PQR file with spaces between the fields and no chain letter, atoms N, CA, C, O and H, PARSE charges and radii, in Angstrom:
ATOM       1  N    MET     1      11.271   -6.003  -40.238 -0.4000 1.5000
ATOM       2  CA   MET     1      11.716   -5.286  -39.063 -0.0000 2.0000
ATOM       3  C    MET     1      11.002   -3.940  -38.978  0.5500 1.7000
ATOM       4  O    MET     1      10.560   -3.373  -39.978 -0.5500 1.4000
ATOM       5  N    GLY     2      10.912   -3.464  -37.758 -0.4000 1.5000
ATOM       6  CA   GLY     2      10.265   -2.184  -37.556 -0.0000 2.0000
ATOM       7  C    GLY     2      11.194   -1.019  -37.840  0.5500 1.7000
ATOM       8  O    GLY     2      12.398   -1.192  -38.028 -0.5500 1.4000
ATOM       9  H    GLY     2      11.271   -3.924  -36.946  0.4000 1.0000
ATOM      10  N    ASP     3      10.624    0.142  -37.867 -0.4000 1.5000
ATOM      11  CA   ASP     3      11.409    1.352  -38.099 -0.0000 2.0000
ATOM      12  C    ASP     3      12.175    1.720  -36.829  0.5500 1.7000
ATOM      13  O    ASP     3      11.700    1.490  -35.717 -0.5500 1.4000
ATOM      14  H    ASP     3       9.646    0.282  -37.714  0.4000 1.0000
ATOM      15  N    LEU     4      13.340    2.282  -37.005 -0.4000 1.5000
ATOM      16  CA   LEU     4      14.122    2.750  -35.876 -0.0000 2.0000
ATOM      17  C    LEU     4      13.560    4.087  -35.412  0.5500 1.7000
ATOM      18  O    LEU     4      13.204    4.942  -36.223 -0.5500 1.4000
ATOM      19  H    LEU     4      13.726    2.468  -37.909  0.4000 1.0000
ATOM      20  N    VAL     5      13.486    4.253  -34.089 -0.4000 1.5000
ATOM      21  CA   VAL     5      12.932    5.471  -33.519 -0.0000 2.0000
ATOM      22  C    VAL     5      13.971    6.076  -32.583  0.5500 1.7000
ATOM      23  O    VAL     5      14.513    5.386  -31.720 -0.5500 1.4000
ATOM      24  H    VAL     5      13.775    3.559  -33.430  0.4000 1.0000
ATOM      25  N    ASN     6      14.243    7.343  -32.751 -0.4000 1.5000
ATOM      26  CA   ASN     6      15.144    8.059  -31.860 -0.0000 2.0000
ATOM      27  C    ASN     6      14.344    8.415  -30.602  0.5500 1.7000
ATOM      28  O    ASN     6      13.413    9.219  -30.661 -0.5500 1.4000
ATOM      29  H    ASN     6      13.803    7.904  -33.452  0.4000 1.0000
ATOM      30  N    LEU     7      14.711    7.814  -29.470 -0.4000 1.5000
ATOM      31  CA   LEU     7      13.937    8.005  -28.241 -0.0000 2.0000
ATOM      32  C    LEU     7      13.981    9.444  -27.741  0.5500 1.7000
ATOM      33  O    LEU     7      13.005    9.934  -27.173 -0.5500 1.4000
ATOM      34  H    LEU     7      15.467    7.161  -29.423  0.4000 1.0000
ATOM      35  N    LYS     8      15.105   10.121  -27.947 -0.4000 1.5000
ATOM      36  CA   LYS     8      15.183   11.522  -27.512 -0.0000 2.0000
ATOM      37  C    LYS     8      14.139   12.367  -28.239  0.5500 1.7000
ATOM      38  O    LYS     8      13.430   13.165  -27.626 -0.5500 1.4000
ATOM      39  H    LYS     8      15.898    9.723  -28.409  0.4000 1.0000
ATOM      40  N    LYS     9      14.057   12.175  -29.556 -0.4000 1.5000
ATOM      41  CA   LYS     9      13.078   12.937  -30.327 -0.0000 2.0000
ATOM      42  C    LYS     9      11.657   12.558  -29.938  0.5500 1.7000
ATOM      43  O    LYS     9      10.779   13.417  -29.865 -0.5500 1.4000
ATOM      44  H    LYS     9      14.633   11.526  -30.053  0.4000 1.0000
ATOM      45  N    TYR    10      11.433   11.278  -29.689 -0.4000 1.5000
ATOM      46  CA   TYR    10      10.104   10.812  -29.301 -0.0000 2.0000
ATOM      47  C    TYR    10       9.691   11.432  -27.966  0.5500 1.7000
ATOM      48  O    TYR    10       8.568   11.913  -27.818 -0.5500 1.4000
ATOM      49  H    TYR    10      12.146   10.580  -29.748  0.4000 1.0000
ATOM      50  N    ARG    11      10.613   11.416  -26.990 -0.4000 1.5000
ATOM      51  CA   ARG    11      10.299   11.984  -25.673 -0.0000 2.0000
ATOM      52  C    ARG    11      10.048   13.483  -25.761  0.5500 1.7000
ATOM      53  O    ARG    11       9.134   14.000  -25.118 -0.5500 1.4000
ATOM      54  H    ARG    11      11.526   11.025  -27.110  0.4000 1.0000
ATOM      55  N    LYS    12      10.855   14.182  -26.556 -0.4000 1.5000
ATOM      56  CA   LYS    12      10.666   15.628  -26.714 -0.0000 2.0000
ATOM      57  C    LYS    12       9.315   15.924  -27.351  0.5500 1.7000
ATOM      58  O    LYS    12       8.598   16.826  -26.917 -0.5500 1.4000
ATOM      59  H    LYS    12      11.596   13.761  -27.078  0.4000 1.0000
ATOM      60  N    ARG    13       8.971   15.153  -28.389 -0.4000 1.5000
ATOM      61  CA   ARG    13       7.691   15.363  -29.058 -0.0000 2.0000
ATOM      62  C    ARG    13       6.536   15.069  -28.110  0.5500 1.7000
ATOM      63  O    ARG    13       5.551   15.807  -28.082 -0.5500 1.4000
ATOM      64  H    ARG    13       9.553   14.420  -28.741  0.4000 1.0000
ATOM      65  N    ALA    14       6.654   13.987  -27.329 -0.4000 1.5000
ATOM      66  CA   ALA    14       5.609   13.645  -26.370 -0.0000 2.0000
ATOM      67  C    ALA    14       5.478   14.740  -25.315  0.5500 1.7000
ATOM      68  O    ALA    14       4.364   15.086  -24.921 -0.5500 1.4000
ATOM      69  H    ALA    14       7.454   13.388  -27.352  0.4000 1.0000
ATOM      70  N    GLY    15       6.597   15.289  -24.854 -0.4000 1.5000
ATOM      71  CA   GLY    15       6.562   16.379  -23.874 -0.0000 2.0000
ATOM      72  C    GLY    15       5.906   17.625  -24.431  0.5500 1.7000
ATOM      73  O    GLY    15       5.120   18.279  -23.746 -0.5500 1.4000
ATOM      74  H    GLY    15       7.502   15.008  -25.174  0.4000 1.0000
ATOM      75  N    ARG    16       6.232   17.960  -25.691 -0.4000 1.5000
ATOM      76  CA   ARG    16       5.613   19.139  -26.317 -0.0000 2.0000
ATOM      77  C    ARG    16       4.114   18.935  -26.496  0.5500 1.7000
ATOM      78  O    ARG    16       3.327   19.857  -26.281 -0.5500 1.4000
ATOM      79  H    ARG    16       6.871   17.429  -26.247  0.4000 1.0000
ATOM      80  N    ASP    17       3.720   17.725  -26.892 -0.4000 1.5000
ATOM      81  CA   ASP    17       2.291   17.443  -27.061 -0.0000 2.0000
ATOM      82  C    ASP    17       1.546   17.548  -25.737  0.5500 1.7000
ATOM      83  O    ASP    17       0.443   18.090  -25.677 -0.5500 1.4000
ATOM      84  H    ASP    17       4.359   16.976  -27.067  0.4000 1.0000
ATOM      85  N    LYS    18       2.157   17.025  -24.676 -0.4000 1.5000
ATOM      86  CA   LYS    18       1.529   17.095  -23.358 -0.0000 2.0000
ATOM      87  C    LYS    18       1.414   18.545  -22.898  0.5500 1.7000
ATOM      88  O    LYS    18       0.377   18.954  -22.377 -0.5500 1.4000
ATOM      89  H    LYS    18       3.054   16.584  -24.725  0.4000 1.0000
ATOM      90  N    ALA    19       2.481   19.322  -23.090 -0.4000 1.5000
ATOM      91  CA   ALA    19       2.465   20.730  -22.682 -0.0000 2.0000
ATOM      92  C    ALA    19       1.415   21.509  -23.476  0.5500 1.7000
ATOM      93  O    ALA    19       0.731   22.377  -22.934 -0.5500 1.4000
ATOM      94  H    ALA    19       3.324   18.990  -23.514  0.4000 1.0000
ATOM      95  N    ALA    20       1.298   21.189  -24.763 -0.4000 1.5000
ATOM      96  CA   ALA    20       0.313   21.888  -25.585 -0.0000 2.0000
ATOM      97  C    ALA    20      -1.105   21.562  -25.146  0.5500 1.7000
ATOM      98  O    ALA    20      -1.956   22.450  -25.100 -0.5500 1.4000
ATOM      99  H    ALA    20       1.853   20.484  -25.204  0.4000 1.0000
ATOM     100  N    SER    21      -1.371   20.312  -24.824 -0.4000 1.5000
ATOM     101  CA   SER    21      -2.722   19.951  -24.393 -0.0000 2.0000
ATOM     102  C    SER    21      -3.025   20.554  -23.028  0.5500 1.7000
ATOM     103  O    SER    21      -4.156   20.967  -22.773 -0.5500 1.4000
ATOM     104  H    SER    21      -0.680   19.590  -24.861  0.4000 1.0000
ATOM     105  N    GLU    22      -2.021   20.611  -22.142 -0.4000 1.5000
ATOM     106  CA   GLU    22      -2.224   21.230  -20.832 -0.0000 2.0000
ATOM     107  C    GLU    22      -2.473   22.732  -20.979  0.5500 1.7000
ATOM     108  O    GLU    22      -3.322   23.294  -20.288 -0.5500 1.4000
ATOM     109  H    GLU    22      -1.102   20.276  -22.349  0.4000 1.0000
ATOM     110  N    ALA    23      -1.740   23.372  -21.871 -0.4000 1.5000
ATOM     111  CA   ALA    23      -1.933   24.801  -22.102 -0.0000 2.0000
ATOM     112  C    ALA    23      -3.322   25.079  -22.662  0.5500 1.7000
ATOM     113  O    ALA    23      -3.965   26.058  -22.281 -0.5500 1.4000
ATOM     114  H    ALA    23      -1.050   22.915  -22.433  0.4000 1.0000
ATOM     115  N    GLU    24      -3.782   24.223  -23.562 -0.4000 1.5000
ATOM     116  CA   GLU    24      -5.121   24.392  -24.114 -0.0000 2.0000
ATOM     117  C    GLU    24      -6.180   24.248  -23.024  0.5500 1.7000
ATOM     118  O    GLU    24      -7.154   25.000  -22.995 -0.5500 1.4000
ATOM     119  H    GLU    24      -3.259   23.429  -23.871  0.4000 1.0000
ATOM     120  N    HIS    25      -5.988   23.288  -22.139 -0.4000 1.5000
ATOM     121  CA   HIS    25      -6.926   23.092  -21.029 -0.0000 2.0000
ATOM     122  C    HIS    25      -6.933   24.312  -20.110  0.5500 1.7000
ATOM     123  O    HIS    25      -7.997   24.769  -19.692 -0.5500 1.4000
ATOM     124  H    HIS    25      -5.197   22.677  -22.163  0.4000 1.0000
ATOM     125  N    ASN    26      -5.747   24.841  -19.793 -0.4000 1.5000
ATOM     126  CA   ASN    26      -5.666   26.018  -18.930 -0.0000 2.0000
ATOM     127  C    ASN    26      -6.295   27.243  -19.575  0.5500 1.7000
ATOM     128  O    ASN    26      -6.934   28.043  -18.893 -0.5500 1.4000
ATOM     129  H    ASN    26      -4.882   24.469  -20.132  0.4000 1.0000
ATOM     130  N    ARG    27      -6.120   27.398  -20.886 -0.4000 1.5000
ATOM     131  CA   ARG    27      -6.755   28.528  -21.571 -0.0000 2.0000
ATOM     132  C    ARG    27      -8.267   28.417  -21.483  0.5500 1.7000
ATOM     133  O    ARG    27      -8.957   29.421  -21.305 -0.5500 1.4000
ATOM     134  H    ARG    27      -5.600   26.747  -21.441  0.4000 1.0000
ATOM     135  N    ALA    28      -8.782   27.211  -21.605 -0.4000 1.5000
ATOM     136  CA   ALA    28     -10.230   27.018  -21.543 -0.0000 2.0000
ATOM     137  C    ALA    28     -10.761   27.279  -20.130  0.5500 1.7000
ATOM     138  O    ALA    28     -11.848   27.834  -19.964 -0.5500 1.4000
ATOM     139  H    ALA    28      -8.222   26.395  -21.749  0.4000 1.0000
ATOM     140  N    CYS    29      -9.994   26.879  -19.120 -0.4000 1.5000
ATOM     141  CA   CYS    29     -10.462   27.036  -17.739 -0.0000 2.0000
ATOM     142  C    CYS    29     -10.237   28.435  -17.188  0.5500 1.7000
ATOM     143  O    CYS    29     -11.118   29.001  -16.541 -0.5500 1.4000
ATOM     144  H    CYS    29      -9.112   26.429  -19.255  0.4000 1.0000
ATOM     145  N    PHE    30      -9.076   28.985  -17.439 -0.4000 1.5000
ATOM     146  CA   PHE    30      -8.690   30.223  -16.774 -0.0000 2.0000
ATOM     147  C    PHE    30      -8.611   31.435  -17.686  0.5500 1.7000
ATOM     148  O    PHE    30      -8.556   32.564  -17.198 -0.5500 1.4000
ATOM     149  H    PHE    30      -8.360   28.525  -17.964  0.4000 1.0000
ATOM     150  N    GLY    31      -8.606   31.238  -18.959 -0.4000 1.5000
ATOM     151  CA   GLY    31      -8.465   32.355  -19.881 -0.0000 2.0000
ATOM     152  C    GLY    31      -9.769   33.118  -20.018  0.5500 1.7000
ATOM     153  O    GLY    31     -10.730   32.632  -20.615 -0.5500 1.4000
ATOM     154  H    GLY    31      -8.651   30.322  -19.356  0.4000 1.0000
ATOM     155  N    ARG    32      -9.792   34.301  -19.466 -0.4000 1.5000
ATOM     156  CA   ARG    32     -10.976   35.149  -19.571 -0.0000 2.0000
ATOM     157  C    ARG    32     -10.531   36.517  -20.054  0.5500 1.7000
ATOM     158  O    ARG    32      -9.407   36.948  -19.797 -0.5500 1.4000
ATOM     159  H    ARG    32      -9.012   34.696  -18.981  0.4000 1.0000
ATOM     160  N    THR    33     -11.419   37.183  -20.747 -0.4000 1.5000
ATOM     161  CA   THR    33     -11.096   38.512  -21.237 -0.0000 2.0000
ATOM     162  C    THR    33     -11.205   39.519  -20.093  0.5500 1.7000
ATOM     163  O    THR    33     -11.769   39.227  -19.038 -0.5500 1.4000
ATOM     164  H    THR    33     -12.332   36.833  -20.955  0.4000 1.0000
ATOM     165  N    LYS    34     -10.665   40.683  -20.322 -0.4000 1.5000
ATOM     166  CA   LYS    34     -10.716   41.739  -19.314 -0.0000 2.0000
ATOM     167  C    LYS    34     -12.170   42.126  -19.032  0.5500 1.7000
ATOM     168  O    LYS    34     -12.535   42.419  -17.893 -0.5500 1.4000
ATOM     169  H    LYS    34     -10.207   40.920  -21.178  0.4000 1.0000
ATOM     170  N    THR    35     -12.987   42.122  -20.074 -0.4000 1.5000
ATOM     171  CA   THR    35     -14.402   42.449  -19.907 -0.0000 2.0000
ATOM     172  C    THR    35     -15.088   41.439  -19.002  0.5500 1.7000
ATOM     173  O    THR    35     -15.880   41.821  -18.140 -0.5500 1.4000
ATOM     174  H    THR    35     -12.691   41.885  -20.999  0.4000 1.0000
ATOM     175  N    GLN    36     -14.802   40.180  -19.182 -0.4000 1.5000
ATOM     176  CA   GLN    36     -15.404   39.146  -18.346 -0.0000 2.0000
ATOM     177  C    GLN    36     -14.961   39.288  -16.897  0.5500 1.7000
ATOM     178  O    GLN    36     -15.765   39.118  -15.980 -0.5500 1.4000
ATOM     179  H    GLN    36     -14.159   39.870  -19.882  0.4000 1.0000
ATOM     180  N    LYS    37     -13.675   39.601  -16.684 -0.4000 1.5000
ATOM     181  CA   LYS    37     -13.175   39.788  -15.324 -0.0000 2.0000
ATOM     182  C    LYS    37     -13.858   40.976  -14.663  0.5500 1.7000
ATOM     183  O    LYS    37     -14.249   40.897  -13.499 -0.5500 1.4000
ATOM     184  H    LYS    37     -13.022   39.739  -17.428  0.4000 1.0000
ATOM     185  N    ASN    38     -14.006   42.076  -15.396 -0.4000 1.5000
ATOM     186  CA   ASN    38     -14.674   43.262  -14.846 -0.0000 2.0000
ATOM     187  C    ASN    38     -16.128   42.971  -14.527  0.5500 1.7000
ATOM     188  O    ASN    38     -16.632   43.417  -13.496 -0.5500 1.4000
ATOM     189  H    ASN    38     -13.688   42.140  -16.342  0.4000 1.0000
ATOM     190  N    LEU    39     -16.809   42.236  -15.382 -0.4000 1.5000
ATOM     191  CA   LEU    39     -18.202   41.893  -15.147 -0.0000 2.0000
ATOM     192  C    LEU    39     -18.345   41.055  -13.883  0.5500 1.7000
ATOM     193  O    LEU    39     -19.253   41.295  -13.087 -0.5500 1.4000
ATOM     194  H    LEU    39     -16.399   41.873  -16.219  0.4000 1.0000
ATOM     195  N    ASP    40     -17.470   40.083  -13.686 -0.4000 1.5000
ATOM     196  CA   ASP    40     -17.516   39.262  -12.480 -0.0000 2.0000
ATOM     197  C    ASP    40     -17.260   40.097  -11.234  0.5500 1.7000
ATOM     198  O    ASP    40     -17.900   39.896  -10.202 -0.5500 1.4000
ATOM     199  H    ASP    40     -16.733   39.888  -14.333  0.4000 1.0000
ATOM     200  N    GLU    41     -16.327   41.028  -11.332 -0.4000 1.5000
ATOM     201  CA   GLU    41     -16.026   41.900  -10.196 -0.0000 2.0000
ATOM     202  C    GLU    41     -17.234   42.781   -9.855  0.5500 1.7000
ATOM     203  O    GLU    41     -17.553   42.967   -8.681 -0.5500 1.4000
ATOM     204  H    GLU    41     -15.807   41.192  -12.170  0.4000 1.0000
ATOM     205  N    GLN    42     -17.897   43.318  -10.869 -0.4000 1.5000
ATOM     206  CA   GLN    42     -19.088   44.133  -10.640 -0.0000 2.0000
ATOM     207  C    GLN    42     -20.202   43.319  -10.002  0.5500 1.7000
ATOM     208  O    GLN    42     -20.886   43.805   -9.102 -0.5500 1.4000
ATOM     209  H    GLN    42     -17.638   43.167  -11.823  0.4000 1.0000
ATOM     210  N    GLN    43     -20.391   42.104  -10.451 -0.4000 1.5000
ATOM     211  CA   GLN    43     -21.431   41.249   -9.885 -0.0000 2.0000
ATOM     212  C    GLN    43     -21.127   40.919   -8.425  0.5500 1.7000
ATOM     213  O    GLN    43     -22.037   40.859   -7.598 -0.5500 1.4000
ATOM     214  H    GLN    43     -19.835   41.709  -11.182  0.4000 1.0000
ATOM     215  N    THR    44     -19.858   40.708   -8.110 -0.4000 1.5000
ATOM     216  CA   THR    44     -19.471   40.419   -6.730 -0.0000 2.0000
ATOM     217  C    THR    44     -19.745   41.626   -5.839  0.5500 1.7000
ATOM     218  O    THR    44     -20.281   41.487   -4.739 -0.5500 1.4000
ATOM     219  H    THR    44     -19.119   40.757   -8.782  0.4000 1.0000
ATOM     220  N    ARG    45     -19.372   42.814   -6.322 -0.4000 1.5000
ATOM     221  CA   ARG    45     -19.640   44.036   -5.548 -0.0000 2.0000
ATOM     222  C    ARG    45     -21.131   44.248   -5.343  0.5500 1.7000
ATOM     223  O    ARG    45     -21.563   44.598   -4.244 -0.5500 1.4000
ATOM     224  H    ARG    45     -18.937   42.927   -7.215  0.4000 1.0000
ATOM     225  N    ARG    46     -21.927   44.039   -6.395 -0.4000 1.5000
ATOM     226  CA   ARG    46     -23.371   44.217   -6.309 -0.0000 2.0000
ATOM     227  C    ARG    46     -23.973   43.240   -5.300  0.5500 1.7000
ATOM     228  O    ARG    46     -24.855   43.615   -4.527 -0.5500 1.4000
ATOM     229  H    ARG    46     -21.576   43.754   -7.287  0.4000 1.0000
ATOM     230  N    ALA    47     -23.512   42.011   -5.301 -0.4000 1.5000
ATOM     231  CA   ALA    47     -24.024   41.015   -4.360 -0.0000 2.0000
ATOM     232  C    ALA    47     -23.666   41.401   -2.926  0.5500 1.7000
ATOM     233  O    ALA    47     -24.479   41.222   -2.020 -0.5500 1.4000
ATOM     234  H    ALA    47     -22.796   41.706   -5.928  0.4000 1.0000
ATOM     235  N    ALA    48     -22.462   41.928   -2.709 -0.4000 1.5000
ATOM     236  CA   ALA    48     -22.063   42.360   -1.373 -0.0000 2.0000
ATOM     237  C    ALA    48     -22.911   43.543   -0.908  0.5500 1.7000
ATOM     238  O    ALA    48     -23.312   43.603    0.255 -0.5500 1.4000
ATOM     239  H    ALA    48     -21.801   42.074   -3.446  0.4000 1.0000
ATOM     240  N    ARG    49     -23.187   44.486   -1.820 -0.4000 1.5000
ATOM     241  CA   ARG    49     -24.043   45.624   -1.457 -0.0000 2.0000
ATOM     242  C    ARG    49     -25.442   45.161   -1.093  0.5500 1.7000
ATOM     243  O    ARG    49     -26.024   45.646   -0.123 -0.5500 1.4000
ATOM     244  H    ARG    49     -22.862   44.437   -2.764  0.4000 1.0000
ATOM     245  N    GLU    50     -25.985   44.232   -1.858 -0.4000 1.5000
ATOM     246  CA   GLU    50     -27.334   43.720   -1.573 -0.0000 2.0000
ATOM     247  C    GLU    50     -27.365   43.035   -0.216  0.5500 1.7000
ATOM     248  O    GLU    50     -28.334   43.176    0.531 -0.5500 1.4000
ATOM     249  H    GLU    50     -25.512   43.838   -2.647  0.4000 1.0000
ATOM     250  N    LEU    51     -26.319   42.301    0.104 -0.4000 1.5000
ATOM     251  CA   LEU    51     -26.246   41.635    1.394 -0.0000 2.0000
ATOM     252  C    LEU    51     -26.148   42.653    2.515  0.5500 1.7000
ATOM     253  O    LEU    51     -26.797   42.503    3.550 -0.5500 1.4000
ATOM     254  H    LEU    51     -25.532   42.187   -0.503  0.4000 1.0000
ATOM     255  N    ASP    52     -25.342   43.686    2.316 -0.4000 1.5000
ATOM     256  CA   ASP    52     -25.185   44.716    3.341 -0.0000 2.0000
ATOM     257  C    ASP    52     -26.478   45.500    3.566  0.5500 1.7000
ATOM     258  O    ASP    52     -26.711   45.993    4.670 -0.5500 1.4000
ATOM     259  H    ASP    52     -24.815   43.807    1.475  0.4000 1.0000
ATOM     260  N    ARG    53     -27.303   45.619    2.564 -0.4000 1.5000
ATOM     261  CA   ARG    53     -28.572   46.357    2.714 -0.0000 2.0000
ATOM     262  C    ARG    53     -29.523   45.635    3.643  0.5500 1.7000
ATOM     263  O    ARG    53     -30.437   46.257    4.185 -0.5500 1.4000
ATOM     264  H    ARG    53     -27.114   45.218    1.667  0.4000 1.0000
ATOM     265  N    HIS    54     -29.336   44.337    3.843 -0.4000 1.5000
ATOM     266  CA   HIS    54     -30.232   43.564    4.702 -0.0000 2.0000
ATOM     267  C    HIS    54     -29.748   43.483    6.142  0.5500 1.7000
ATOM     268  O    HIS    54     -30.374   42.829    6.975 -0.5500 1.4000
ATOM     269  H    HIS    54     -28.594   43.832    3.403  0.4000 1.0000
ATOM     270  N    LEU    55     -28.632   44.149    6.436 -0.4000 1.5000
ATOM     271  CA   LEU    55     -28.126   44.148    7.803 -0.0000 2.0000
ATOM     272  C    LEU    55     -28.914   45.141    8.652  0.5500 1.7000
ATOM     273  O    LEU    55     -29.358   46.181    8.167 -0.5500 1.4000
ATOM     274  H    LEU    55     -28.124   44.681    5.759  0.4000 1.0000
ATOM     275  N    LEU    56     -29.078   44.801    9.927 -0.4000 1.5000
ATOM     276  CA   LEU    56     -29.705   45.721   10.862 -0.0000 2.0000
ATOM     277  C    LEU    56     -28.671   46.733   11.314  0.5500 1.7000
ATOM     278  O    LEU    56     -27.485   46.592   11.018 -0.5500 1.4000
ATOM     279  H    LEU    56     -28.717   43.956   10.322  0.4000 1.0000
ATOM     280  N    ASP    57     -29.124   47.761   12.039 -0.4000 1.5000
ATOM     281  CA   ASP    57     -28.215   48.820   12.466 -0.0000 2.0000
ATOM     282  C    ASP    57     -27.136   48.323   13.420  0.5500 1.7000
ATOM     283  O    ASP    57     -26.022   48.847   13.412 -0.5500 1.4000
ATOM     284  H    ASP    57     -30.088   47.875   12.279  0.4000 1.0000
ATOM     285  N    ASP    58     -27.443   47.328   14.238 -0.4000 1.5000
ATOM     286  CA   ASP    58     -26.451   46.857   15.201 -0.0000 2.0000
ATOM     287  C    ASP    58     -25.457   45.858   14.593  0.5500 1.7000
ATOM     288  O    ASP    58     -24.610   45.319   15.306 -0.5500 1.4000
ATOM     289  H    ASP    58     -28.348   46.902   14.245  0.4000 1.0000
ATOM     290  N    GLY    59     -25.556   45.614   13.312 -0.4000 1.5000
ATOM     291  CA   GLY    59     -24.583   44.765   12.633 -0.0000 2.0000
ATOM     292  C    GLY    59     -24.987   43.306   12.563  0.5500 1.7000
ATOM     293  O    GLY    59     -24.251   42.493   12.003 -0.5500 1.4000
ATOM     294  H    GLY    59     -26.244   46.052   12.733  0.4000 1.0000
ATOM     295  N    LYS    60     -26.120   42.958   13.109 -0.4000 1.5000
ATOM     296  CA   LYS    60     -26.554   41.553   13.066 -0.0000 2.0000
ATOM     297  C    LYS    60     -27.481   41.345   11.865  0.5500 1.7000
ATOM     298  O    LYS    60     -28.264   42.220   11.498 -0.5500 1.4000
ATOM     299  H    LYS    60     -26.717   43.618   13.565  0.4000 1.0000
ATOM     300  N    GLN    61     -27.366   40.175   11.278 -0.4000 1.5000
ATOM     301  CA   GLN    61     -28.266   39.854   10.160 -0.0000 2.0000
ATOM     302  C    GLN    61     -29.566   39.293   10.710  0.5500 1.7000
ATOM     303  O    GLN    61     -29.589   38.642   11.754 -0.5500 1.4000
ATOM     304  H    GLN    61     -26.730   39.464   11.576  0.4000 1.0000
ATOM     305  N    SER    62     -30.643   39.556    9.990 -0.4000 1.5000
ATOM     306  CA   SER    62     -31.929   39.003   10.405 -0.0000 2.0000
ATOM     307  C    SER    62     -32.227   37.741    9.651  0.5500 1.7000
ATOM     308  O    SER    62     -33.272   37.126    9.864 -0.5500 1.4000
ATOM     309  H    SER    62     -30.625   40.085    9.141  0.4000 1.0000
């Protein structure tokens, strides 16, 4: 005969494992340091300034 398994414990363990793997995935996708966030913000500002430098005086792009 097989071993008896408590389904409540099994479901709880499965839920914790799923939550842990989801948290690990989110950390990999969204977890960035403050330095990385600041660098991205600076790059975005620099790109906007470069784009604005190419505008004509009347506000139209060439």
